[in-house]
C-alpha positions in Angstrom: -13.2 246.3 -1.7 -10.4 246.2 0.9 -9.7 249.1 3.2 -6.0 249.8 3.5 -4.3 251.0 6.7 -3.6 254.7 6.8 -2.9 257.4 9.4 -5.6 258.3 11.8 -8.3 260.4 10.2 -8.7 263.9 11.6 -12.3 263.2 12.4 -11.3 260.2 14.6 -8.7 262.1 16.7 -9.3 262.7 20.4 -8.6 266.4 20.2 -7.7 266.9 23.9 -4.8 264.4 23.4 -3.4 266.7 20.7 -3.7 269.7 23.0 -2.0 267.8 25.9 0.7 266.6 23.6 1.4 270.2 22.5 1.6 271.4 26.1 4.0 268.5 26.9 6.3 269.2 23.9 6.6 272.9 24.8 7.1 271.9 28.5 9.8 269.4 27.6 11.9 272.3 26.2 11.5 274.0 29.6 13.1 271.0 31.2 15.8 270.4 28.5 17.0 273.9 28.0 19.4 273.9 31.0 21.3 270.9 29.5 21.1 272.5 26.0 22.5 275.8 27.1 24.8 274.8 30.0 26.9 272.0 31.4 26.9 271.4 35.2 25.5 274.8 36.1 22.2 274.0 34.5 21.0 272.4 37.7 23.5 274.0 40.1 23.1 277.8 40.7 25.9 277.7 43.3 28.7 277.6 40.7 27.9 281.1 39.3 26.7 282.3 42.7 23.2 283.0 41.4 21.6 283.2 44.9 19.1 286.0 45.4 18.8 286.8 41.7 16.1 286.2 39.2 18.2 283.4 37.8 18.1 281.6 41.1 14.3 281.8 41.4 13.9 280.6 37.9 16.1 277.6 38.7 14.2 277.1 42.0 10.7 276.9 40.4 11.8 274.7 37.5 13.7 272.2 39.6 11.2 272.1 42.4 7.7 272.2 40.7 8.2 271.5 37.0 11.0 269.0 37.1 10.2 265.8 35.1 6.4 266.5 34.9 6.4 267.2 31.2 8.3 264.0 30.4 5.8 262.1 32.6 2.9 263.7 30.7 4.4 262.8 27.4 5.0 259.2 28.5 1.3 259.1 29.6 0.2 260.2 26.2 2.6 257.8 24.5 1.1 254.9 26.3 -2.4 256.0 25.3 -1.1 256.5 21.7 0.0 252.9 21.5 -3.6 251.8 22.1 -5.0 254.4 19.7 -2.6 253.4 16.9 -3.4 249.7 17.2 -7.1 250.1 17.6 -7.3 252.2 14.4 -5.4 249.5 12.5 -7.4 246.6 13.9 -10.6 248.1 12.4 -9.2 248.0 8.9 -9.5 245.1 6.6 -5.9 245.0 5.5 -3.5 242.2 4.6 -0.8 243.7 6.8 -1.1 242.9 10.5 -1.5 245.9 12.8 1.6 244.6 14.7 3.7 244.9 11.6 2.8 248.6 11.3 3.5 249.0 15.0 6.9 247.4 14.7 7.8 249.6 11.7 6.6 252.6 13.6 8.8 251.9 16.7 11.9 250.9 14.6 11.7 254.1 12.7 11.2 256.0 16.0 14.5 254.5 17.2 16.1 255.5 13.9 15.0 259.1 14.4 16.2 259.0 18.0 19.7 258.1 16.7 19.5 261.0 14.2 18.7 263.3 17.2 21.6 261.9 19.1 24.3 261.6 16.5 23.5 264.3 14.0 21.6 266.9 16.0 23.9 266.1 19.0 21.2 266.1 21.7 22.2 263.7 24.4 18.9 264.0 26.2 16.9 262.4 23.4 13.7 260.4 24.4 12.8 259.0 21.0 15.3 256.2 21.1 14.0 255.2 24.6 10.3 255.5 23.6 11.0 253.4 20.5 12.5 250.6 22.6 10.0 250.8 25.5 7.1 250.7 23.1 7.9 247.1 22.3 7.7 246.3 26.0 4.3 248.0 26.4 2.9 246.0 23.4 2.7 243.0 25.7 0.3 244.7 28.1 -2.1 246.4 25.6 -5.0 244.0 26.4 -4.7 244.3 30.2 -7.7 245.8 32.0 -7.2 249.2 33.7 -6.8 247.7 37.2 -3.9 245.5 36.2 -2.3 248.5 34.4 -2.5 250.6 37.5 -0.9 247.8 39.6 1.9 247.6 37.0 2.4 251.4 37.3 2.6 251.0 41.1 5.1 248.3 40.8 7.3 250.4 38.5 7.1 253.2 41.1 8.3 250.9 43.9 11.1 249.7 41.7 12.1 253.3 41.0 12.1 254.0 44.8 14.2 250.9 45.4 16.6 251.9 42.7 17.1 255.5 43.9 17.6 254.3 47.5 20.0 251.5 46.4 22.1 254.2 44.6 22.0 256.4 47.7 23.1 253.5 49.9 26.0 252.6 47.6 27.2 256.2 47.5 26.9 256.5 51.3 28.8 253.3 51.7 31.7 254.9 49.8 31.8 257.6 52.5 31.4 255.4 55.5 34.0 252.9 54.3 36.5 255.6 53.2 36.1 257.6 56.4 36.6 254.5 58.5 39.9 253.8 56.7 41.0 257.5 57.2 40.7 256.9 60.9 43.0 254.0 60.8 46.6 254.4 62.0 48.5 253.5 58.9 51.8 253.5 60.8 50.5 250.4 62.6 48.2 248.9 59.9 49.2 248.8 56.3 46.3 249.3 53.9 45.6 246.4 51.5 44.6 247.0 47.8 40.9 247.0 48.6 41.2 249.6 51.3 43.4 251.8 49.1 40.7 251.7 46.4 38.0 252.6 49.0 40.0 255.5 50.2 40.7 256.7 46.7 36.9 256.5 45.9 36.2 258.7 48.9 38.8 261.3 47.8 37.4 261.3 44.3 33.9 261.8 45.6 35.0 264.7 47.8 37.0 266.3 45.0 34.3 266.0 42.4 31.8 267.6 44.7 33.9 270.7 45.3 33.1 274.0 43.6 36.5 274.1 42.0 36.0 270.7 40.3 32.6 271.8 39.0 34.0 275.0 37.7 36.8 273.0 35.9 34.2 270.7 34.3 32.1 273.7 33.3 35.0 275.4 31.6 36.0 272.3 29.7 32.5 271.7 28.5 32.1 275.4 27.5 35.3 275.2 25.4 34.3 272.0 23.7 30.6 272.9 23.0 31.6 276.2 21.4 34.2 274.4 19.2 33.8 272.6 15.9 31.2 270.0 15.0 33.8 267.3 15.3 34.7 268.3 18.8 31.1 268.5 19.9 30.3 265.2 18.2 33.0 263.4 20.0 32.1 265.0 23.4 28.4 264.5 23.1 28.4 261.0 21.6 31.0 259.7 24.0 29.0 261.0 27.0 25.8 259.6 25.5 27.2 256.1 25.4 27.8 256.4 29.2 24.5 258.2 29.7 22.3 255.7 27.8 23.4 252.8 30.1 22.8 254.8 33.2 19.7 256.5 31.9 18.1 253.2 30.7 18.7 251.8 34.2 17.5 255.1 35.7 14.6 255.8 33.5 13.0 252.5 32.3 10.8 252.2 35.3 9.7 255.8 35.4 8.9 255.8 31.7 7.0 252.5 31.8 5.2 253.7 34.9 3.6 256.5 33.1 3.0 254.5 29.9 1.0 252.0 32.0 -0.9 255.0 33.5 -1.5 256.3 30.0 -3.0 253.0 28.9 -5.1 252.8 32.1 -6.3 256.4 31.9 -7.2 256.0 28.2 -9.3 252.8 28.9 -11.0 254.5 31.9 -11.9 257.7 29.9 -9.7 259.9 32.1 -7.5 261.0 29.3 -10.5 261.9 27.0 -11.9 264.2 29.7 -14.9 261.9 30.4 -14.7 262.3 34.2 -16.3 265.1 36.2 -14.6 268.4 36.8 -14.6 267.6 40.5 -12.5 264.5 39.7 -9.8 266.5 37.9 -9.9 269.2 40.6 -9.2 266.7 43.3 -6.4 265.2 41.3 -4.9 268.6 40.7 -5.1 269.7 44.4 -3.9 266.5 45.9 -1.2 265.9 43.3 0.3 269.4 43.2 -0.3 270.1 46.9 1.1 266.9 48.4 3.6 266.4 45.5 5.1 269.9 46.0 5.4 269.3 49.7 7.1 265.9 49.2 9.4 267.3 46.6 10.3 270.2 48.9 11.5 267.8 51.5 13.5 265.9 48.8 14.8 269.1 47.2 15.9 271.3 50.0 18.7 269.2 51.5 20.6 269.9 48.3 20.4 273.6 49.0 21.1 273.2 52.7 24.2 271.2 51.9 25.5 273.9 49.6 25.0 271.8 46.4 27.9 269.7 47.6 27.1 266.1 46.8 29.6 264.8 49.4 27.9 266.7 52.2 24.4 265.8 50.8 25.2 262.1 50.9 26.6 262.4 54.5 23.4 264.0 55.7 20.6 262.4 53.8 19.4 258.8 54.7 16.5 258.2 52.4 15.3 259.3 48.9 11.7 259.7 47.9 12.1 261.7 44.7 9.9 259.4 42.7 6.9 259.9 45.0 7.1 263.6 44.6 7.6 263.4 40.9 4.6 261.1 40.4 2.3 263.2 42.5 3.4 266.5 40.9 3.0 265.0 37.4 -0.5 263.7 38.1 -1.3 267.1 39.7 -0.2 268.9 36.5 -2.3 266.5 34.4 -5.3 267.0 36.7 -4.9 270.7 36.5 -4.8 270.7 32.7 -7.8 268.5 32.5 -9.6 270.7 35.0 -9.0 273.7 32.7 -10.1 271.6 29.7 -13.5 271.1 31.4 -14.0 274.8 31.8 -15.4 276.6 28.6 -13.3 279.7 29.3 -10.1 277.8 28.4 -11.3 276.4 25.0 -9.1 279.0 23.3 -6.0 277.7 25.1 -6.6 274.1 24.1 -7.3 275.1 20.5 -4.1 277.1 20.5 -2.1 274.0 21.7 -3.8 271.5 19.4 -1.7 272.1 16.2 1.5 272.1 18.3 0.5 268.6 19.5 -0.4 267.4 16.0 3.2 268.4 15.0 4.8 267.2 18.2 7.3 265.0 16.4 8.5 267.9 14.2 8.5 270.4 17.1 10.5 268.0 19.3 13.2 267.5 16.7 13.4 271.1 15.7 14.0 272.0 19.4 17.3 270.1 19.1 18.1 271.9 15.9 17.4 275.3 17.5 19.6 274.4 20.4 22.5 273.5 18.1 22.1 276.7 16.2 21.9 279.0 19.2 24.2 277.4 21.7 26.8 275.2 20.0 29.9 276.3 18.2 28.5 275.3 14.8 26.0 278.2 15.3 26.1 281.3 17.5 28.1 279.6 20.2 26.2 280.9 23.2 26.8 277.7 25.3 27.5 278.7 28.9 27.5 282.4 28.0 24.0 283.6 28.8 22.4 284.2 32.2 19.6 281.9 33.0 16.8 284.5 32.5 18.0 285.1 28.9 18.0 281.4 28.2 14.4 281.1 29.4 13.6 284.1 27.2 14.8 282.1 24.3 12.4 279.3 25.4 9.5 281.7 25.2 10.6 282.8 21.8 10.8 279.2 20.5 7.4 278.5 22.1 5.9 281.4 20.2 7.6 280.4 17.0 6.4 276.8 17.2 2.9 277.8 18.1 2.7 280.1 15.1 4.3 277.8 12.6 2.2 274.8 13.7 -1.0 276.8 13.0 0.3 278.2 9.7 1.7 274.8 8.5 -1.5 272.9 9.2 -3.6 275.3 7.3 -2.0 274.0 4.1 -0.6 270.6 5.0 -2.1 267.4 6.6 1.0 266.6 8.7 4.1 268.2 10.0 7.2 267.5 7.8 8.7 264.9 10.2 5.3 263.3 10.8 4.8 263.0 7.1 8.2 261.2 6.6 7.6 258.9 9.7 4.1 257.9 8.4 5.4 257.1 4.9 8.1 254.9 6.4 5.6 253.2 8.7 3.0 252.5 6.0 5.7 252.1 3.3 3.8 254.1 0.7 3.6 257.7 -0.5 1.1 259.8 1.4 -0.3 263.1 0.2 0.8 266.0 2.4 -1.2 268.8 1.0 -4.7 269.4 2.3 -7.5 268.8 -0.2 -9.4 272.0 -1.1 -12.9 271.8 0.1 
């Protein structure tokens, strides 16, 4: 009798991965909410003069310590998830190749990403990217952990090279433009190239001014509180520009943590098989050194008044990726440290159903954002102070925790998970739990 491929059995799940996935999904909302609720002010408290208020300190903590850590954790888990998915299928005696299932899974993930972008109107979608990058990671699934760690290190170096190349190019706009400004144009007539360089300098200065940022904010607020058609045009047009930049910007940082996820899975680090001391050291070094490195990277923005032109003039090197990697590993180490302590069993049990419904919870966060902030719903985009926006985050967290627990009492999968699985295996799967 043949055994046909099917979703991972509950008994075969590594439960801590579900808990970590739940934490990461809730944490991603913490990172996404500024872009869901605001335009340029989401990461710039100077526009609304939030200094010294609770709104400023919320921004400060999120952008200094938490920034990008949850996406990194989710990428880590996605890399491990590729190995889990394929290993489960390879054990089955099925006529369909495990790679066929994997390709279907990734292609449908891309499809759901497009729905998130073009129907739910979330330009910060990660599903499309993960669907594409998963195909790349497939080629490395058989590598030993040491090689995977080296690959992650190479990705980090490439990210550092990219961010410093961008810094160099932007600084060159200033140096070339200011050199031309000093020229005596009554004696030397500017050629077309020099005029273009001077215009680029003026555009950089103007776009960095508070007045220009306020203008962009007001335009975005008007559009995002308008009709679905207006929001669709604004969001999708900006996404086409964003996806090119973001793919260039993010591919190495995402692959980096997918490589780490595969390596950590093979080394038993993700399953909690290392000692509590191991995770404590990872947490202390990662968060301690990472927070310090990120502080050095982060504070020049504040010192230069959130003016990008002044920032570029006064900063000569960028090391954002080093701080991000260290902080992300520190957060992971801290969570695993808590996991090793019996006092926190309740917390990981609380998060487990959220992670088992991670796909549903991620997509419904986009739906909540559309209902609460966009003109098709309540239209609060750009209207609420930061502390109220983060109060909404807490409310959504509570709702998603509760409904994940309630839903999984009666059903085997979340609603979007169920649809995704049926499309992957191309057969109808029961969703109701069997009565024991």
